[in-house]
C-alpha positions in Angstrom: 7.0 -37.5 -6.6 6.2 -41.2 -6.5 7.9 -43.6 -4.1 7.7 -47.5 -4.0 9.5 -50.3 -2.2 11.1 -52.4 -5.0 13.2 -55.6 -4.9 16.3 -55.6 -7.0 14.5 -58.0 -9.3 12.0 -55.3 -10.0 14.7 -52.6 -10.3 16.3 -54.5 -13.1 12.8 -55.0 -14.7 12.6 -58.6 -13.9 14.9 -59.5 -16.7 13.1 -57.3 -19.2 14.5 -54.1 -20.8 15.4 -51.0 -18.9 18.0 -48.4 -19.2 19.5 -46.3 -16.3 21.5 -43.3 -17.5 23.8 -41.5 -15.2 23.9 -37.7 -15.9 27.1 -36.5 -17.3 27.6 -34.4 -14.1 27.3 -37.4 -11.7 30.5 -38.1 -9.8 32.5 -41.1 -10.7 32.3 -44.5 -9.0 33.8 -43.7 -5.6 32.9 -46.7 -3.4 35.9 -48.7 -2.1 36.7 -51.7 0.0 34.8 -50.4 3.1 31.5 -50.0 1.2 32.0 -53.1 -0.9 32.6 -55.1 2.3 29.5 -53.7 4.0 27.2 -54.6 1.0 28.6 -58.1 0.7 28.5 -58.8 4.4 24.9 -57.7 4.6 24.1 -60.0 1.7 25.9 -62.9 3.3 24.0 -62.3 6.6 20.7 -62.3 4.7 21.6 -65.5 3.1 22.1 -67.2 6.4 18.6 -66.0 7.5 17.0 -66.9 4.1 13.9 -69.0 4.2 12.0 -69.5 0.9 8.5 -69.2 2.3 9.4 -66.0 4.3 12.5 -64.4 2.6 13.9 -61.6 4.9 13.9 -58.0 3.7 17.0 -55.7 3.7 16.5 -52.1 2.7 19.6 -50.5 1.1 18.6 -46.9 0.9 16.9 -45.0 -2.0 17.3 -44.8 -5.7 16.0 -41.5 -7.2 15.2 -41.4 -10.9 13.6 -39.2 -13.5 11.6 -40.6 -16.3 13.8 -39.9 -19.4 11.4 -41.3 -22.1 12.0 -44.2 -24.3 14.9 -45.5 -26.3 14.3 -47.1 -29.6 10.6 -46.4 -28.9 10.3 -49.4 -26.5 13.0 -49.4 -23.8 12.1 -47.2 -20.7 15.0 -44.9 -19.8 15.5 -43.4 -16.4 18.0 -40.7 -15.4 19.7 -42.0 -12.2 19.8 -39.0 -9.7 20.9 -40.8 -6.6 21.9 -44.3 -5.8 24.5 -45.0 -8.5 27.1 -46.3 -6.1 25.0 -49.1 -4.6 23.3 -50.0 -7.9 26.6 -50.2 -9.7 28.0 -52.3 -6.8 25.1 -54.8 -7.0 25.5 -55.0 -10.7 29.3 -56.0 -10.2 28.3 -58.4 -7.5 25.9 -60.1 -9.9 28.5 -60.0 -12.7 31.1 -61.7 -10.3 28.6 -64.5 -9.6 27.9 -64.9 -13.3 31.6 -65.1 -14.1 31.9 -67.9 -11.4 29.1 -70.0 -12.7 29.6 -69.4 -16.4 31.0 -72.9 -16.9 29.4 -74.9 -14.1 25.8 -73.4 -14.2 25.0 -71.9 -17.7 21.2 -71.5 -16.9 22.0 -69.3 -13.8 24.6 -67.3 -15.9 21.9 -66.7 -18.4 19.4 -65.4 -15.8 22.1 -63.0 -14.4 22.8 -61.8 -17.8 19.2 -61.0 -18.4 19.3 -58.9 -15.2 22.2 -56.9 -16.3 21.8 -56.6 -20.1 19.1 -55.7 -22.6 19.5 -58.9 -24.6 18.3 -57.7 -28.1 20.1 -54.4 -28.1 23.6 -53.2 -29.2 25.9 -50.5 -28.3 25.5 -48.6 -25.1 21.8 -49.3 -24.9 22.7 -52.9 -24.3 23.7 -52.1 -20.7 20.9 -51.6 -18.1 23.2 -49.3 -16.2 25.4 -46.7 -18.1 28.0 -45.1 -15.8 29.5 -41.9 -16.7 32.7 -41.6 -18.7 34.6 -40.0 -15.8 37.7 -41.9 -14.7 37.1 -44.6 -17.4 34.1 -45.8 -15.4 31.9 -46.5 -18.5 34.6 -48.5 -20.4 35.5 -50.5 -17.4 32.0 -51.4 -16.5 31.2 -52.5 -20.0 34.3 -54.6 -20.2 33.4 -56.4 -16.9 29.9 -57.2 -18.0 31.0 -58.4 -21.3 33.3 -60.9 -19.6 36.2 -59.2 -21.3 39.6 -60.4 -20.0 41.5 -57.4 -21.1 43.9 -55.8 -18.6 42.0 -53.2 -16.5 44.7 -52.5 -14.0 46.1 -49.3 -15.7 43.0 -47.2 -15.1 41.7 -44.6 -12.6 38.5 -46.3 -12.2 37.5 -48.1 -9.1 35.2 -50.5 -10.9 37.8 -53.1 -11.8 39.0 -53.1 -8.2 35.4 -53.5 -6.9 34.8 -56.4 -9.4 38.1 -58.1 -8.3 37.3 -57.8 -4.6 33.7 -59.1 -5.0 34.8 -61.9 -7.3 37.5 -63.1 -5.0 35.2 -63.0 -1.9 32.2 -64.8 -3.5 34.5 -67.3 -5.1 35.9 -68.1 -1.6 32.4 -68.4 -0.1 31.3 -70.8 -2.9 34.5 -72.9 -2.6 34.0 -73.2 1.1 30.4 -74.2 0.5 29.2 -71.2 2.6 26.8 -70.3 -0.1 25.0 -72.1 -3.0 25.0 -69.9 -6.2 21.3 -70.2 -7.1 20.1 -69.3 -3.6 22.7 -66.5 -3.3 21.3 -65.1 -6.6 17.8 -65.3 -5.2 18.9 -63.4 -2.1 20.4 -60.7 -4.1 17.4 -60.1 -6.3 14.5 -60.8 -3.9 15.7 -59.8 -0.5 17.7 -56.6 -1.1 15.2 -53.7 -1.6 15.3 -50.0 -2.2 13.0 -47.1 -1.9 12.4 -46.3 -5.6 11.6 -42.6 -6.0 10.4 -41.3 -9.3 10.4 -37.6 -9.9 8.8 -35.4 -12.5 11.2 -33.1 -14.3 9.4 -30.0 -12.7 9.8 -31.1 -9.1 13.3 -29.5 -8.7 14.9 -32.8 -8.3 18.2 -31.3 -7.0 16.4 -30.1 -3.9 15.3 -33.7 -3.1 18.8 -34.9 -3.9 20.3 -32.3 -1.4 18.2 -33.8 1.4 19.0 -37.5 0.8 21.2 -39.2 3.4 21.7 -42.8 2.3 24.5 -45.1 3.2 27.7 -44.3 1.3 30.4 -41.7 1.0 29.4 -38.2 1.7 29.0 -35.9 -1.2 31.6 -33.1 -1.7 30.7 -29.6 -2.6 31.7 -30.2 -6.3 29.6 -33.4 -6.2 26.6 -31.4 -5.2 27.2 -28.7 -7.8 27.8 -31.3 -10.5 24.5 -33.0 -9.8 22.7 -29.7 -9.6 23.9 -28.8 -13.0 22.8 -32.2 -14.3 19.3 -31.5 -13.0 19.1 -28.1 -14.5 20.3 -29.0 -18.0 18.3 -30.9 -20.6 19.6 -34.3 -21.5 20.4 -33.3 -25.1 22.7 -30.5 -23.8 24.4 -32.3 -21.0 27.0 -34.1 -23.2 28.1 -30.8 -24.8 28.4 -29.0 -21.4 30.3 -31.9 -19.8 32.7 -32.6 -22.6 33.4 -28.9 -23.5 33.5 -27.5 -20.0 33.1 -29.4 -16.7 35.3 -32.4 -17.6 38.1 -30.2 -18.6 37.8 -28.3 -15.4 38.0 -31.4 -13.3 41.0 -32.7 -15.3 42.8 -29.5 -14.3 41.8 -29.3 -10.7 41.9 -32.6 -8.8 39.8 -32.7 -5.7 42.2 -35.3 -4.3 45.0 -32.7 -4.3 44.7 -30.0 -1.6 44.9 -26.3 -1.3 45.2 -25.8 2.4 42.5 -27.8 3.9 40.3 -28.0 0.8 40.4 -30.0 -2.4 41.5 -28.1 -5.4 38.1 -28.0 -7.1 36.3 -26.9 -3.9 39.0 -24.2 -3.3 38.6 -22.9 -6.9 34.8 -22.8 -6.8 34.9 -21.0 -3.5 37.3 -18.4 -4.7 35.4 -18.0 -8.0 32.2 -17.3 -6.2 34.1 -14.9 -3.9 35.4 -12.9 -7.0 31.8 -12.4 -8.1 29.9 -12.0 -4.8 32.7 -10.1 -3.1 32.5 -12.4 0.0 34.3 -15.6 0.8 31.6 -18.0 1.9 31.9 -20.8 4.4 33.4 -24.0 3.0 30.2 -26.0 3.7 28.1 -23.3 1.8 29.9 -23.4 -1.6 27.2 -25.5 -3.3 24.4 -23.3 -1.8 26.1 -20.0 -3.0 26.7 -21.5 -6.4 23.0 -22.6 -6.6 21.8 -19.2 -5.5 23.9 -17.5 -8.1 22.6 -19.8 -10.9 18.9 -19.4 -9.7 19.0 -15.7 -9.6 21.0 -14.7 -12.7 21.6 -17.8 -15.0 18.2 -19.2 -15.5 18.2 -19.5 -19.3 20.2 -22.2 -21.2 22.4 -19.5 -22.8 23.2 -18.0 -19.5 23.8 -21.4 -17.9 26.1 -22.5 -20.8 28.0 -19.1 -20.6 28.6 -19.6 -16.9 30.0 -23.1 -17.5 32.3 -21.6 -20.1 33.4 -19.0 -17.6 34.1 -21.7 -15.0 36.3 -23.6 -17.5 38.2 -20.4 -18.4 38.9 -19.4 -14.7 39.8 -23.0 -13.8 42.8 -22.6 -16.3 43.8 -19.4 -14.4 43.5 -21.2 -11.1 45.6 -24.1 -12.4 48.4 -21.7 -13.4 48.2 -20.0 -10.0 48.5 -23.3 -8.2 51.2 -24.6 -10.6 53.3 -21.5 -11.7 55.6 -23.5 -13.7 52.9 -23.8 -16.4 53.0 -19.9 -17.1 54.7 -18.9 -20.3 56.3 -15.9 -18.7 59.2 -17.0 -16.4 59.0 -13.7 -14.3 55.3 -14.3 -13.6 56.0 -18.0 -12.8 58.7 -17.0 -10.3 56.5 -14.4 -8.7 53.6 -16.8 -8.3 55.9 -19.4 -6.8 57.1 -16.8 -4.1 53.4 -15.8 -3.4 52.4 -19.4 -2.9 55.3 -19.8 -0.5 54.0 -16.8 1.3 50.6 -18.5 1.5 48.6 -15.9 -0.5 45.6 -18.1 -0.9 43.4 -15.4 0.5 44.3 -13.2 -2.5 43.1 -15.9 -5.1 39.9 -14.0 -5.9 42.0 -11.1 -6.9 44.5 -13.1 -8.8 41.8 -14.9 -10.8 40.4 -11.5 -11.9 43.9 -10.2 -12.7 44.8 -13.1 -15.0 41.5 -13.0 -16.7 41.9 -9.3 -17.4 45.3 -10.1 -18.8 43.9 -12.9 -21.1 41.2 -10.5 -22.4 43.8 -7.9 -23.2 42.7 -5.4 -20.6 46.0 -5.7 -18.7 49.4 -5.9 -20.1 52.0 -8.6 -19.0 54.1 -5.7 -17.5 51.1 -4.6 -15.4 50.6 -8.1 -14.0 54.3 -8.3 -13.1 54.1 -5.0 -11.2 50.8 -6.0 -9.5 52.3 -9.3 -8.2 55.3 -7.4 -6.9 53.1 -5.0 -5.1 51.1 -8.0 -3.7 54.3 -9.6 -2.5 55.4 -6.4 -0.8 52.0 -6.2 1.0 52.1 -9.8 2.1 55.7 -9.7 3.3 55.2 -6.5 5.3 52.1 -7.8 6.9 53.8 -11.1 7.9 56.8 -9.2 9.4 54.4 -6.9 11.4 52.5 -9.9 12.7 49.3 -8.8 11.2 46.3 -11.2 11.6 45.4 -13.0 8.3 41.5 -13.2 8.9 41.3 -9.5 7.7 42.6 -10.6 4.3 39.6 -13.0 3.6 37.2 -10.1 3.8 39.5 -7.6 2.1 40.7 -9.4 -1.1 37.3 -10.4 -2.5 36.3 -6.7 -2.7 39.6 -5.3 -3.8 39.2 -5.9 -7.6 36.1 -3.7 -7.8 38.0 -0.7 -6.2 40.8 -0.5 -8.7 40.8 2.2 -11.4 41.8 0.2 -14.5 43.0 3.2 -16.4 45.6 3.9 -13.6 45.9 0.3 -12.7 49.3 0.1 -11.0 49.1 3.4 -9.2 45.5 2.7 -8.2 46.3 -0.8 -6.9 49.4 0.6 -4.9 47.2 3.4 -3.4 44.5 0.9 -2.4 46.9 -1.6 -0.8 48.5 1.2 1.3 45.0 1.9 2.7 44.3 -1.7 3.6 46.0 -2.0 6.9 49.4 -1.7 5.3 52.2 -1.7 7.9 54.6 1.2 7.9 58.3 0.9 8.6 58.0 1.8 12.3 55.4 -0.8 13.0 57.5 -3.5 11.2 60.7 -2.6 13.0 58.9 -2.7 16.3 57.2 -6.1 15.6 60.2 -7.7 14.0 62.3 -7.2 17.1 59.8 -9.3 19.2 57.7 -11.5 16.8 58.5 -15.2 16.5 59.4 -16.1 12.9 59.8 -19.8 13.5 57.3 -22.5 14.4 54.7 -23.9 12.1 55.7 -25.2 8.6 54.0 -22.2 6.9 55.9 -19.7 9.1 59.2 -21.4 8.4 58.6 -21.3 4.7 57.8 -17.6 4.8 60.9 -16.7 7.0 63.1 -18.9 4.7 61.9 -17.0 1.6 62.6 -13.6 3.3 66.2 -14.7 4.4 66.9 -16.1 1.0 65.8 -12.8 -0.5 68.0 -10.9 1.6 70.9 -13.2 0.6 70.2 -12.6 -3.1 69.8 -8.8 -2.5 73.3 -8.7 -0.9 74.7 -9.7 -4.4 72.7 -7.1 -6.3 74.8 -5.9 -9.2 77.3 -8.7 -9.2 75.6 -10.6 -12.0 74.9 -13.7 -9.8 74.3 -14.8 -6.2 75.2 -17.9 -4.1 72.7 -20.6 -3.3 72.7 -23.5 -0.9 73.7 -26.9 -2.4 70.8 -28.6 -0.5 67.4 -27.8 0.9 67.4 -24.8 3.2 66.7 -25.1 6.9 66.5 -22.4 9.5 69.4 -22.3 12.0 69.0 -20.8 15.4 72.2 -19.0 16.3 71.3 -19.1 20.0 70.2 -22.8 20.0 66.6 -23.9 20.8 68.2 -26.0 23.6 71.4 -24.2 24.7 73.9 -26.2 26.7 76.4 -25.1 29.4 78.6 -23.3 27.0 75.9 -20.9 26.3 75.3 -20.4 30.0 78.9 -19.3 30.2 78.6 -17.2 27.1 75.5 -15.2 28.2 75.4 -15.6 32.0 72.4 -15.3 34.3 70.3 -13.6 31.6 70.3 -16.7 29.4 66.8 -17.9 30.3 65.2 -14.5 29.8 67.1 -13.9 26.5 66.4 -17.3 25.3 62.6 -17.0 26.0 62.4 -13.6 24.4 64.6 -14.0 21.3 65.1 -17.6 20.3 62.7 -17.4 17.4 63.1 -13.7 16.5 64.4 -12.6 13.2 67.8 -11.6 14.5 68.6 -15.1 15.8 67.7 -16.9 12.5 69.7 -17.7 9.4 69.8 -20.2 6.5 72.0 -23.3 6.2 71.7 -26.8 4.8 70.5 -29.7 6.9 73.9 -31.0 7.3 75.2 -27.7 8.5 72.2 -27.3 10.8 73.2 -30.6 12.4 76.9 -29.8 12.7 76.3 -26.4 14.3 73.5 -27.6 16.6 74.3 -26.4 20.2 77.9 -25.4 19.4 79.3 -22.4 21.2 78.9 -19.0 19.5 82.6 -18.8 18.8 82.4 -21.9 16.7 79.2 -21.0 15.0 80.6 -17.5 14.2 83.7 -18.9 12.7 81.7 -21.4 10.5 79.2 -18.8 9.4 81.9 -16.3 8.4 83.2 -18.9 6.0 79.7 -19.9 4.7 78.8 -19.7 1.0 75.8 -17.4 1.6 76.5 -13.7 1.8 73.6 -13.6 4.3 76.0 -15.3 6.7 79.6 -14.6 5.5 79.1 -10.8 5.3 77.6 -10.4 8.7 79.6 -12.9 10.8 83.0 -11.8 9.4 82.7 -8.7 11.5 83.8 -8.7 15.2 81.0 -9.9 17.4 82.2 -10.4 21.0 79.3 -12.5 22.1 75.8 -13.4 21.1 73.8 -11.5 23.8 70.7 -9.3 23.8 72.5 -6.4 22.2 73.9 -8.6 19.3 70.5 -10.1 18.7 68.8 -6.7 18.4 71.7 -5.3 16.2 71.5 -8.2 13.7 67.6 -7.8 13.6 68.1 -4.1 12.9 70.6 -5.0 10.1 68.1 -7.5 8.4 65.2 -5.1 8.7 67.3 -2.4 6.9 67.9 -4.9 4.0 64.1 -5.9 4.1 63.2 -2.2 3.6 65.5 -2.0 0.6 63.8 -5.1 -1.0 60.2 -4.3 0.0 60.2 -0.5 0.5 57.2 1.4 1.9 54.6 1.8 -0.9 53.2 5.0 0.5 51.4 6.5 3.4 47.8 5.7 4.3 45.3 8.4 4.4 45.1 9.5 8.0 41.4 9.5 9.1 39.6 9.4 12.3 36.5 7.2 12.0 34.2 9.4 14.0 35.4 12.6 12.2 32.5 14.2 10.3 33.2 16.5 7.3 31.8 20.0 7.3 33.3 21.5 4.1 34.2 20.1 0.7 36.5 22.1 -1.5 36.4 21.2 -5.2 38.6 23.2 -7.6 38.5 26.1 -5.1 34.7 26.0 -4.8 33.5 25.4 -1.1 30.5 23.1 -0.7 28.9 22.6 2.8 28.5 19.0 3.8 27.5 17.1 7.0 28.3 13.5 6.1 30.6 11.4 3.9 27.6 10.3 1.9 27.1 13.9 0.9 30.8 14.2 0.0 30.4 11.3 -2.4 27.3 12.8 -3.9 28.6 16.3 -4.3 31.9 15.2 -5.8 30.4 12.9 -8.4 27.7 15.6 -9.2 30.5 18.1 -9.8 32.3 15.7 -12.2 29.1 15.0 -14.1 28.6 18.7 -14.6 32.1 19.4 -15.6 32.9 16.7 -18.2 31.0 15.2 -21.1 33.0 11.9 -20.6 31.0 10.9 -17.5 29.6 7.6 -19.0 33.2 6.5 -19.8 34.4 7.5 -16.4 31.4 5.7 -14.7 32.4 2.4 -16.5 35.7 2.4 -14.5 33.7 2.4 -11.3 31.0 -0.2 -11.7 30.5 -0.8 -8.0 30.1 2.9 -7.3 28.3 4.3 -10.3 25.4 2.8 -12.3 22.2 3.7 -14.3 20.4 1.0 -12.1 19.7 1.9 -8.4 22.0 0.2 -5.9 20.3 -2.0 -3.3 21.4 0.2 -0.3 22.5 3.7 0.1 21.9 4.8 -3.5 21.4 8.4 -4.5 20.2 9.6 -7.9 22.3 12.3 -9.8 20.7 15.0 -11.9 21.9 13.2 -15.0 20.0 10.0 -14.0 23.0 8.1 -12.9 23.1 6.6 -9.3 26.0 6.9 -6.9 26.6 4.2 -4.3 27.0 6.0 -1.0 26.9 3.0 1.2 30.7 3.1 1.7 33.0 3.6 4.6 34.5 7.1 5.0 37.9 5.7 4.0 36.5 4.2 0.8 34.6 7.4 -0.1 37.8 9.4 0.2 39.6 6.9 -2.2 36.7 6.8 -4.5 36.3 10.5 -4.8 39.9 11.2 -5.3 40.0 8.6 -8.0 36.9 10.0 -9.7 38.5 13.5 -9.7 41.7 12.0 -11.3 39.8 10.1 -13.9 38.1 13.3 -14.9 41.4 15.1 -15.4 41.6 17.1 -12.2 44.7 17.1 -10.0 45.1 15.8 -6.4 45.1 19.3 -5.0 41.6 20.0 -6.6 39.8 18.0 -4.0 39.7 18.2 -0.2 37.2 17.3 2.4 37.5 18.5 6.0 
């Protein structure tokens, strides 16, 4: 690495030829008014201090470049690793000054032109700085430097905005005689300086790039990944990679749109990595985990290119998950829309794997539909049971590897049932006391459940009623009850209100207009209105005699709604009952007793039995890649007599499930295996 302090005059080769190329994976020009103003204000402040015999110095940060050979055999080309934002902005500032003196001071305009353009060249080589094509940056930059008056307002690029801002401000300074153009030009090229760092290609430039902390906008995780890829891919391969894969991915997943607290691209990369590593990394570690993955298993150009193609393919899946309306199957689109309402983002690693298996032909459309219905059942029941969501972030990334693909739907159901799946009793108990109103996310989930109950009540009728406006949640016992409710309920009002106001039994759906009209109205008025309401959710229930809306009435309606919920999202099955500290003593396989003293021995003996009893063991093993392999597993691996390894570093619960599935895959029945 070589570092020098260079004036801007030297950066632009003193008017001679030079060509800075931005790698294809560099981010677009992102500086905005705040950064433009800082740079211009700094320059004007230096102008006020300027003395020709002792010109002041102003360091702007660093430029990091890699020697990229010669163009046309004579023009030095440098790959600009870091510093594109400030160097592009200085170029635009010079171009604005050139535009302002074009008619009044042609010699100065010519000097500026020599700073910005390689005078004897044509095409892209004519420009000393060549931005990326992202967001129209390159086309806009070339138009500005060519003094092109074409309309540049209809573009995503920030370059025309930057030029317009700088041109306006500099013009005002000249007209007010605050600056003299020749001297301002000298300030820009002789007082502004950078630390100019030149790297050799073998110096892992991305590591230096990671550590830089120059003035400007913080790089996002996708920015860091993009630049890492740029540094790892040879120049002659970058265009192919960018155009075929990365740019398509960025056009689908806009970092300016959000998935929860994250930009779409960051969210996608995080879930893509979780799908492969089986762990959801911290948001700030997405780049580091991506880099680790590429460094350990994608070191060749072929592997790198294949991974970029994979990213593009999975980005298409992710786009369809986020925007279900783009799916060709209406049923899948509706199911995804419901799952998004239920905030199933923790399951995105699983959904990515599901949709990729469907695209490759490994899963049928009907299997995807069944899987999404099972997932909805799981998420709804956990929500109703008040189960914490942090468990899901650890569970879902590992789930895909546990599924037996040959019995996909049954296997998926069995696995979900054993992943802290709430039974009916737990849901009934929680739904009587849990609050289902509060945050926007909670309200959306509750509204979906109530709307589903309303539709279910019309099952078999060939149609169902819907609200003629956006749904809002109405509290039957108001959030702020007035005196009429004190009379209605009596001295227990405060206790009942505190305990039940946001519980399921007290909530229903109406339009915003109805919500306002019902408000704090007495129960007799609300009951009459709801009994005549268009939704069966309201009309069916409130048509019956309900003397008053007290604690007993609230519990009764909650029980009614829970009964309907169990009809819509029935119990998928019973989890394996297992005490964590229980150690097995005997394994029974097809009537043969085998003594064991640990669950690891259970796994080993079960797989050993299957391997001895079937000649289809290699085919069976391919269905359990995270459990069986010809390569030794990093931890808890045990070698079988046939040379295969079984992964015994599993929980007792997972060993039970795995052994049962292996026996089924080998053609044995459920009663042929028992550990106790």
